[in-house]
MIRO-922403 format. One line per 10 residues: their letters; for each residue x, y, z of C-alpha. Coordinates in Angstrom, 1 decimal, padded with zeros to 4 digits. Example, Ala and Ser with C-alpha at 12.3 -4.5 7.8 and 13.67 -1.06 7.14 Angstrom:
<recs>
as> 012.3,-004.5,007.8; 013.7,-001.1,007.1;
</recs>
This chain:
<recs>
marlipaftd> 005.5,-009.1,014.5; 005.0,-012.8,013.8; 007.6,-014.8,011.8; 006.2,-015.7,008.3; 007.7,-018.5,006.3; 008.3,-017.6,003.5; 008.5,-013.9,004.3; 006.7,-012.8,001.2; 003.7,-013.7,-001.0; 004.0,-013.8,-004.8;
ertppgerdv> 001.6,-012.7,-007.5; -000.1,-016.1,-007.7; -001.2,-016.0,-004.0; -005.0,-015.8,-003.8; -006.2,-012.5,-002.4; -007.8,-014.0,000.7; -004.5,-015.7,001.6; -002.7,-012.4,001.2; -005.2,-010.8,003.6; -004.6,-013.5,006.2;
ftmlaagpdd> -000.8,-013.2,005.6; -001.0,-009.5,006.3; -002.9,-010.0,009.5; -000.5,-012.7,010.7; 002.5,-010.5,009.9; 001.2,-008.0,012.4; 000.7,-010.6,015.1; 002.7,-011.5,018.2; 006.4,-011.7,018.0; 006.6,-015.3,019.2;
wtaihsldla> 004.1,-016.7,016.7; 005.3,-018.5,013.6; 003.2,-019.1,010.5; 004.1,-021.4,007.6; 002.3,-020.5,004.4; 001.3,-023.2,001.8; 002.6,-026.3,003.4; 002.5,-029.2,000.9; 001.4,-032.4,002.4; 001.4,-034.6,-000.7;
pwnrglrtei> 004.5,-036.6,000.3; 002.8,-037.4,003.6; -000.6,-038.3,002.1; 000.1,-041.1,-000.4; 001.0,-038.5,-003.1; -002.5,-037.0,-003.1; -002.6,-033.3,-003.6; -002.9,-032.0,000.0; -002.0,-028.5,001.1; -002.5,-026.5,004.2;
dfviivpdtg> -002.8,-022.8,003.6; -001.4,-021.8,007.0; 000.2,-023.8,009.8; 000.4,-021.4,012.8; 002.5,-022.2,015.8; 001.2,-020.4,018.9; 003.8,-021.3,021.6; 001.5,-021.2,024.7; -001.5,-022.9,023.0; -000.5,-025.3,020.2;
iicievkshs> -000.8,-025.4,016.4; -003.8,-024.5,014.2; -004.1,-025.5,010.5; -006.0,-023.0,008.5; -007.9,-023.4,005.2; -008.6,-020.1,003.4; -011.2,-019.5,000.7; -010.9,-016.2,-001.2; -014.3,-016.2,-002.9; -016.6,-013.2,-002.4;
kidfeddrwi> -019.6,-015.5,-002.1; -019.6,-019.0,-000.5; -022.7,-021.1,000.0; -023.8,-024.8,000.4; -027.0,-025.9,-001.4; -028.3,-029.4,-002.3; -025.2,-031.2,-001.1; -022.8,-029.1,-003.2; -020.7,-026.0,-002.5; -021.0,-022.7,-004.4;
paeikrspfk> -019.0,-021.6,-006.3; -018.3,-024.8,-008.2; -014.5,-024.5,-007.8; -015.0,-025.6,-004.2; -015.0,-029.4,-004.8; -015.2,-030.5,-001.2; -016.0,-029.1,002.2; -013.4,-026.6,003.4; -014.0,-027.8,006.9; -013.2,-031.4,005.8;
qaadgrytfy> -010.1,-030.1,004.0; -008.9,-028.3,007.1; -009.6,-031.4,009.3; -007.9,-033.8,007.0; -004.9,-031.5,006.7; -004.7,-031.2,010.5; -004.8,-035.0,011.1; -002.3,-035.7,008.3; 000.0,-033.0,009.6; -000.2,-034.3,013.2;
rrlvallpqf> 000.5,-037.9,012.2; 003.6,-037.0,010.3; 004.9,-034.5,012.9; 004.6,-037.1,015.7; 006.2,-039.8,013.4; 009.2,-037.5,012.9; 009.3,-035.9,016.4; 007.6,-038.1,019.0; 008.2,-035.6,021.7; 005.3,-033.6,020.3;
qnlpvvhgcv> 002.7,-036.3,020.7; 000.9,-034.2,023.4; 001.0,-031.0,021.4; -002.6,-029.9,020.6; -003.2,-029.5,016.9; -006.6,-028.0,015.8; -008.0,-026.7,012.5; -010.2,-023.9,011.2; -011.4,-022.0,008.1; -011.2,-018.3,007.2;
fpnarftlpp> -013.4,-016.9,004.4; -012.0,-013.3,004.4; -014.3,-012.0,001.7; -017.6,-014.0,002.1; -020.4,-013.9,004.6; -021.2,-017.4,005.7; -023.6,-018.5,008.4; -022.8,-021.8,010.0; -026.0,-023.5,011.3; -025.9,-026.2,014.0;
nlsaqpweli> -024.5,-029.3,012.5; -022.5,-032.5,013.2; -019.5,-031.6,010.9; -018.2,-028.2,012.0; -018.3,-026.0,015.1; -019.0,-022.3,015.0; -015.5,-021.5,016.5; -013.9,-023.3,013.5; -014.9,-020.5,011.1; -014.0,-016.8,010.7;
dgvrfrsyss> -016.2,-015.5,007.8; -015.8,-012.2,006.0; -018.1,-010.2,008.4; -016.0,-011.2,011.3; -012.6,-010.9,009.5; -013.4,-007.4,008.3; -014.3,-006.4,011.9; -010.8,-006.8,013.2; -009.0,-003.4,013.7; -005.6,-004.9,013.7;
gmefcadlkq> -003.5,-008.1,013.2; -003.1,-008.4,016.9; -006.9,-008.5,017.4; -007.2,-011.1,014.7; -004.6,-013.3,016.4; -006.1,-012.9,019.8; -009.5,-014.1,018.4; -007.7,-017.0,016.6; -006.1,-018.0,019.9; -009.4,-018.0,021.7;
rmqrsieadq> -010.9,-020.3,019.0; -007.9,-022.7,019.4; -008.6,-022.9,023.1; -012.3,-023.6,022.4; -011.3,-026.4,020.0; -009.0,-027.9,022.6; -011.6,-027.8,025.3; -014.2,-029.5,023.0; -011.9,-032.3,021.9; -011.6,-035.1,024.6;
nllplkvrls> -008.4,-036.3,022.8; -006.6,-033.0,023.4; -005.1,-031.5,026.5; -004.0,-027.8,027.0; -000.3,-027.2,026.9; 001.3,-027.4,030.3; 004.5,-025.7,029.3; 004.8,-023.3,026.4; 007.0,-024.2,023.4; 010.5,-022.9,023.6;
gsekdrivea> 012.2,-021.2,020.7; 014.2,-024.3,019.9; 011.1,-026.4,019.9; 009.4,-024.1,017.5; 012.5,-024.3,015.3; 012.4,-028.1,015.3; 008.8,-028.1,014.1; 009.7,-025.6,011.3; 012.7,-027.6,010.3; 010.5,-030.7,010.1;
cipvhkrqpg> 008.2,-028.9,007.7; 010.8,-027.4,005.4; 011.7,-030.6,003.4; 008.0,-030.8,002.3; 007.4,-027.1,002.1; 007.3,-025.3,-001.2; 011.0,-024.8,-001.8; 012.5,-022.6,000.8; 014.3,-019.7,-001.0; 017.6,-018.4,000.2;
areeiqqrel> 018.0,-014.9,001.7; 019.2,-013.4,-001.6; 016.3,-015.0,-003.5; 013.8,-013.7,-001.0; 015.2,-010.2,-001.6; 014.8,-010.6,-005.3; 011.3,-011.9,-005.0; 010.3,-008.9,-003.0; 011.8,-006.7,-005.7; 009.7,-008.4,-008.3;
eigrilreqq> 006.6,-007.8,-006.1; 007.4,-004.1,-006.0; 007.6,-004.0,-009.8; 004.2,-005.7,-010.1; 002.6,-003.3,-007.6; 004.2,-000.3,-009.4; 002.8,-001.5,-012.8; -000.7,-001.4,-011.2; 000.0,002.1,-009.9; 001.1,003.3,-013.3;
kpvlrlasln> -001.9,002.3,-015.4; -004.3,005.3,-014.7; -001.5,007.9,-014.9; -000.1,006.6,-018.2; -003.7,006.6,-019.6; -004.2,010.2,-018.4; -000.9,011.3,-019.9; -001.9,009.9,-023.3; -005.2,011.7,-023.3; -004.2,015.1,-021.8;
qrlvvdgaag> -001.7,017.7,-022.9; -001.1,019.0,-019.4; -001.0,016.8,-016.3; -000.1,017.4,-012.6; 000.3,014.3,-010.4; 000.4,014.8,-006.6; 001.7,012.0,-004.5; 003.5,011.5,-001.2; 006.9,009.8,-000.9; 006.8,006.2,-001.9;
tgktliavev> 003.8,006.4,-004.3; 005.9,005.6,-007.4; 006.1,009.1,-009.0; 009.7,008.8,-010.3; 009.3,005.5,-012.2; 006.0,006.6,-013.6; 007.6,009.9,-014.8; 010.3,007.9,-016.5; 007.7,005.8,-018.3; 005.6,008.8,-019.3;
arraalagkr> 008.7,010.4,-020.8; 009.8,007.3,-022.6; 006.4,006.9,-024.2; 006.3,010.5,-025.3; 009.7,010.1,-026.9; 008.6,007.0,-028.8; 005.7,009.0,-030.2; 008.3,011.3,-031.8; 008.2,014.3,-029.4; 011.3,016.0,-028.2;
vallcfnrla> 011.1,015.3,-024.5; 012.9,016.7,-021.4; 012.8,014.5,-018.3; 014.1,016.6,-015.4; 014.4,017.1,-011.7; 016.1,019.4,-009.3; 018.4,017.2,-007.2; 021.8,016.2,-008.6; 021.8,012.6,-007.5; 018.2,012.0,-008.7;
gdwiraavtq> 019.1,013.7,-011.9; 022.1,011.4,-012.4; 019.9,008.4,-011.8; 017.3,009.5,-014.2; 019.9,010.2,-016.9; 021.4,006.7,-016.4; 018.0,005.1,-016.5; 017.2,006.7,-019.8; 020.6,006.1,-021.5; 020.9,002.5,-020.4;
napampnlva> 017.6,001.5,-022.0; 017.5,000.3,-025.6; 016.8,001.6,-028.1; 018.6,004.9,-027.6; 016.3,007.9,-028.0; 018.2,011.0,-029.0; 014.9,013.0,-028.7; 014.8,012.4,-024.9; 017.1,014.5,-022.7; 017.2,013.7,-019.0;
grairvmaem> 019.0,014.8,-015.8; 019.3,017.6,-013.4; 017.2,020.6,-014.7; 019.8,023.3,-014.2; 022.6,021.3,-015.8; 020.4,020.3,-018.8; 019.5,024.0,-019.3; 023.2,024.9,-019.1; 024.1,022.3,-021.7; 021.3,023.4,-024.0;
agirvpenph> 022.5,027.0,-023.6; 026.1,026.1,-024.4; 027.3,027.2,-021.0; 030.3,025.4,-019.7; 030.0,024.5,-016.0; 033.3,024.7,-014.1; 034.8,021.9,-012.1; 033.4,021.6,-008.6; 031.6,025.0,-008.6; 030.5,026.5,-005.3;
qrywdeelpl> 026.9,026.6,-004.2; 026.5,030.2,-005.1; 027.3,029.4,-008.7; 024.3,027.0,-008.9; 022.0,029.3,-007.0; 022.8,032.7,-008.5; 025.5,032.8,-011.2; 024.3,030.0,-013.5; 020.6,031.1,-013.5; 021.7,034.6,-014.5;
liedkltdpd> 023.8,033.2,-017.4; 020.8,031.1,-018.6; 018.5,034.1,-018.3; 020.9,036.2,-020.4; 021.0,033.4,-023.1; 017.2,033.2,-023.2; 017.0,036.9,-024.3; 018.4,035.8,-027.6; 015.4,035.1,-029.9; 017.4,032.8,-032.2;
fsadasfdyl> 018.5,030.7,-029.3; 015.0,030.5,-027.9; 013.6,029.2,-031.2; 016.2,026.4,-031.4; 016.6,025.3,-027.8; 013.2,024.0,-026.9; 011.4,020.8,-026.2; 007.9,019.7,-027.0; 007.1,017.9,-023.8; 008.3,018.5,-020.2;
vldeaqdllg> 008.2,015.7,-017.7; 009.3,017.0,-014.3; 009.9,014.8,-011.2; 009.9,016.2,-007.7; 008.4,019.3,-009.3; 007.9,021.0,-005.9; 011.6,021.6,-005.7; 011.6,023.7,-008.9; 008.3,025.4,-008.2; 009.7,026.5,-004.9;
rprlwnclcq> 012.5,028.3,-006.8; 010.6,030.7,-009.1; 013.7,032.0,-010.9; 014.7,028.5,-012.1; 011.1,027.6,-012.8; 010.6,030.6,-015.0; 013.8,029.8,-016.9; 012.7,026.2,-017.5; 009.3,027.3,-018.7; 011.0,029.3,-021.5;
flsggvkegn> 012.5,026.1,-022.9; 009.0,024.5,-023.3; 007.3,025.1,-026.6; 004.2,027.0,-025.9; 005.2,027.8,-022.4; 003.1,026.8,-019.4; -000.2,028.0,-020.9; 000.0,026.2,-024.3; 002.8,023.7,-023.8; 002.6,020.0,-023.1;
falfgdfshq> 003.8,018.8,-019.7; 003.5,016.2,-016.9; 004.6,017.4,-013.5; 005.0,014.9,-010.6; 005.5,016.2,-007.1; 004.8,015.9,-003.4; 003.0,019.3,-003.0; 001.3,018.6,000.3; 004.3,017.5,002.4; 007.0,019.8,001.1;
vlgekhlmds> 010.2,019.8,003.2; 011.4,023.2,002.1; 011.9,026.5,004.0; 010.1,028.4,001.2; 006.9,026.4,000.9; 004.9,029.5,000.3; 006.8,030.2,-002.9; 006.0,026.7,-004.1; 002.4,027.1,-003.3; 002.3,030.4,-005.1;
slqalletar> 004.0,029.0,-008.2; 001.7,025.9,-008.2; -001.5,028.0,-007.9; -000.4,030.2,-010.8; 000.3,027.1,-012.9; -003.1,025.6,-012.1; -004.9,028.9,-013.0; -002.9,029.5,-016.2; -002.6,026.0,-017.7; -005.7,024.4,-016.2;
ptrwllaenc> -004.0,020.9,-016.2; -005.7,017.6,-015.5; -004.9,016.5,-011.9; -004.4,013.1,-010.3; -003.6,012.0,-006.8; -001.4,009.0,-006.0; -002.6,008.0,-002.6; -001.3,004.5,-002.0; 002.2,003.8,-000.9; 003.8,001.2,-003.2;
rnyqivgdta> 007.4,001.4,-001.8; 007.4,000.9,001.9; 006.2,-001.7,004.3; 003.5,-000.3,006.6; 005.7,-000.4,009.7; 008.3,001.8,008.0; 005.8,004.2,006.4; 003.7,004.6,009.6; 006.8,005.1,011.8; 008.1,007.8,009.3;
lrlsgfgdsv> 004.8,009.7,009.5; 004.7,009.6,013.3; 008.3,010.8,013.7; 007.6,013.5,011.1; 004.4,014.7,012.7; 002.3,014.3,009.6; -000.4,012.2,011.2; -001.9,009.1,009.6; -003.8,010.6,006.7; -001.0,010.8,004.2;
ysgymrtggs> -001.6,007.4,002.6; -004.9,005.7,001.8; -003.1,002.4,002.3; 000.0,000.3,001.6; 000.1,-001.9,-001.5; 002.9,-004.1,-000.2; 002.1,-006.9,002.2; 004.4,-008.3,004.8; 007.0,-006.5,006.8; 007.6,-006.9,010.6;
lgnydisfyn> 009.4,-005.3,013.5; 012.6,-006.6,012.0; 012.3,-004.0,009.2; 012.7,-001.1,011.7; 015.0,-000.5,014.6; 016.6,002.4,016.5; 019.7,002.5,018.6; 020.8,005.2,021.0; 024.5,006.2,021.5; 026.5,008.2,024.0;
enadqleslr> 029.6,008.9,022.1; 030.5,008.9,018.4; 032.6,005.8,018.9; 029.4,004.0,020.0; 027.6,005.2,016.9; 030.4,004.0,014.6; 030.4,000.5,016.2; 026.6,000.2,015.8; 026.9,001.3,012.2; 029.6,-001.3,011.5;
twladfrkag> 027.5,-004.0,013.1; 024.4,-003.1,011.1; 026.4,-003.0,007.8; 027.8,-006.5,008.5; 024.4,-007.9,009.6; 022.7,-006.8,006.4; 025.5,-008.2,004.2; 025.1,-011.5,006.0; 021.4,-011.4,005.4; 022.0,-011.4,001.6;
ykaseiails> 022.0,-007.7,000.7; 024.5,-006.3,-001.7; 026.6,-003.4,-000.6; 025.0,-001.2,-003.3; 021.6,-001.9,-001.8; 022.5,-000.1,001.4; 022.6,003.7,001.9; 023.7,005.7,004.9; 021.9,009.0,005.2; 022.9,011.7,007.7;
fcadafsaas> 021.1,014.5,009.4; 024.3,016.6,009.1; 026.7,017.5,006.3; 028.8,014.8,004.8; 032.1,016.1,006.2; 030.8,015.7,009.8; 028.8,012.5,009.3; 029.5,009.1,010.9; 029.8,007.5,007.5; 032.6,009.9,006.5;
rlaadgcavy> 034.5,008.9,009.7; 034.0,005.2,008.7; 035.4,005.9,005.3; 038.4,007.6,006.8; 039.0,004.5,008.9; 039.1,002.4,005.7; 035.6,001.1,005.7; 034.2,000.5,002.2; 031.6,003.3,002.1; 031.6,006.0,-000.5;
pagksadgtl> 030.2,009.5,-001.0; 027.0,009.3,-003.1; 027.9,009.4,-006.8; 031.4,008.1,-006.4; 030.7,004.4,-006.6; 028.0,002.4,-008.4; 028.7,-000.9,-006.6; 029.4,000.1,-003.0; 027.5,001.3,000.0; 027.0,005.1,-000.4;
ystihafkgl> 026.5,007.9,002.1; 024.9,011.2,001.7; 022.8,013.8,003.5; 019.1,013.1,003.6; 018.3,016.1,001.4; 020.7,015.1,-001.3; 019.2,011.6,-001.5; 015.7,012.9,-002.1; 014.0,011.1,-005.0; 016.1,008.0,-004.7;
erkviiltdl> 015.6,004.7,-002.9; 017.6,001.7,-001.5; 016.5,-001.6,000.0; 018.2,-000.6,003.3; 018.4,002.9,004.7; 020.5,003.7,007.8; 019.9,007.2,009.3; 022.8,008.5,011.4; 023.9,011.6,013.4; 020.5,012.2,014.9;
alagtefqrh> 020.7,014.9,017.6; 017.3,016.5,017.8; 017.0,020.3,018.0; 013.2,020.0,018.2; 012.5,022.0,015.1; 009.8,021.1,012.7; 012.2,021.3,009.8; 014.5,018.6,011.2; 011.5,016.5,012.2; 010.2,016.5,008.6;
lfytgmtrat> 013.5,014.9,007.5; 012.4,011.6,008.9; 009.7,011.6,006.2; 012.2,012.1,003.4; 014.8,009.8,004.9; 012.8,006.8,006.1; 010.6,006.6,003.0; 013.7,005.9,000.8; 013.7,002.3,002.1; 012.0,-000.5,000.1;
esvrilchkn> 012.9,-002.9,002.9; 014.4,-001.9,006.2; 015.3,001.2,008.2; 017.8,001.7,011.0; 018.2,004.9,013.0; 021.2,006.0,015.2; 020.1,008.7,017.7; 022.0,010.4,020.5; 020.7,009.5,024.0; 020.0,013.1,024.8;
skivlrgwlr> 017.2,012.9,022.1; 015.6,009.7,023.4; 012.7,011.4,025.4; 011.8,013.7,022.5; 011.9,010.8,020.0; 009.8,008.5,022.1; 007.2,011.2,022.6; 007.0,011.6,018.8; 006.6,007.9,018.4; 003.7,008.0,020.8;
nqe> 002.2,010.9,018.9; 002.9,013.2,021.8; 003.9,016.6,020.5;
</recs>
């Protein structure tokens, strides 16, 4: 993937520039693209900006002017629409010559470097007739732009157009020796002082976080509207489509409307996060209860949960105690809520005993009660999927809820999401698209180890590298394919490394099994202890684990599994 400077676009970036940015991000690894280079200091203080300066090491540099309009025309000596004050081709050419003059003044060794220009109209059809001002290879219009099947194809065509420009200009000569990495860096460094302020690593991370928030707000709008208009709602969405945060907002709005609301999920860690998210927000809402479903039911039933109970207590003993309590008519009348918001609903629907208990806490039950269920019903990573399917079908037939599908991934970069789907065997039809732009090969990596000591060393190195890159310890999670007690992270902790079991530290790097971390996210996810047994169940864990990452994923895999893993990456079953 190409290097983009800066590595993100903000909400003010025109849509056409975002489209070009996304194409370039998927371009060759040795390309560098500078977005929005401000030339005003170089051009007598006049407002001059190049949308993209692209360094192609074996060809030269191209300065690109992008126009985002859906319709562009030229009639009677004027451009349409009226916002286009001067010829885009003239803008691109002026920018190119100003850039070249300043570059050579600063770095004379680049005087023979070919610098050309071009225009991209990603959304507009534009026919360029024979003329004296612009050549046909200097324009990529919307028809051509939308024909590219990938960023690599776009970049290959862009390179051919650069070569045509160099051949047609008698003042330019093709590069004899490709630019080295250090030469590219010197060009970039020369641009940085006049570039829109170069943010630090930490600031870039925060900017990307703001971008996710903006995208999520767009994803929320139709669901919040549906929830306000319908008493019963079922929202289906794959991992990364924003279900949890939308569920929190639906619950908050219902509580503000005066309803007694329960916001629940099955997993302990996700339940703790939901409870904290609700209690930390002001004003406090005593009519909104949140957390892990079975613990909330126990609290409402007045059942004291013992310290560190065994798993059988949660699976068998506690549900029986709750069922007994629900047989008391007086208790049932008092312990109820008006509105149920359930996140990761597939986990409870796949456990009919718990689901039936929960339904008895809802005023009106499933048939007449008010609820909003959020779940990933199509890509369920459970051994008892048929039970979930049966419970869901019964719910749909009894309650006849409104249904909505969240199809766009708003959490992951495409390289992370697509790799997760290939490794999981889900194919490429899970998401209709990715709402986030950017991302590169640097957001995904895999390392193979022979011995556990090798795995621990790689894990230490990655943790140190991410901290140096500006990430906080609390923004990193280590998720294992095996139980905590046998995981690489637990061995690191035993050696004194500052990693903690999930739920034990709010500020440090946590570790957990993939299953236990379901429903949560971190900027960086490191998957460890991967020794493939070849089963579909273990394969599906890639989907759950990798899609937790809003930024980057790293995988540590035993060398004995390399052939199988590479086959999956190539979509070879």
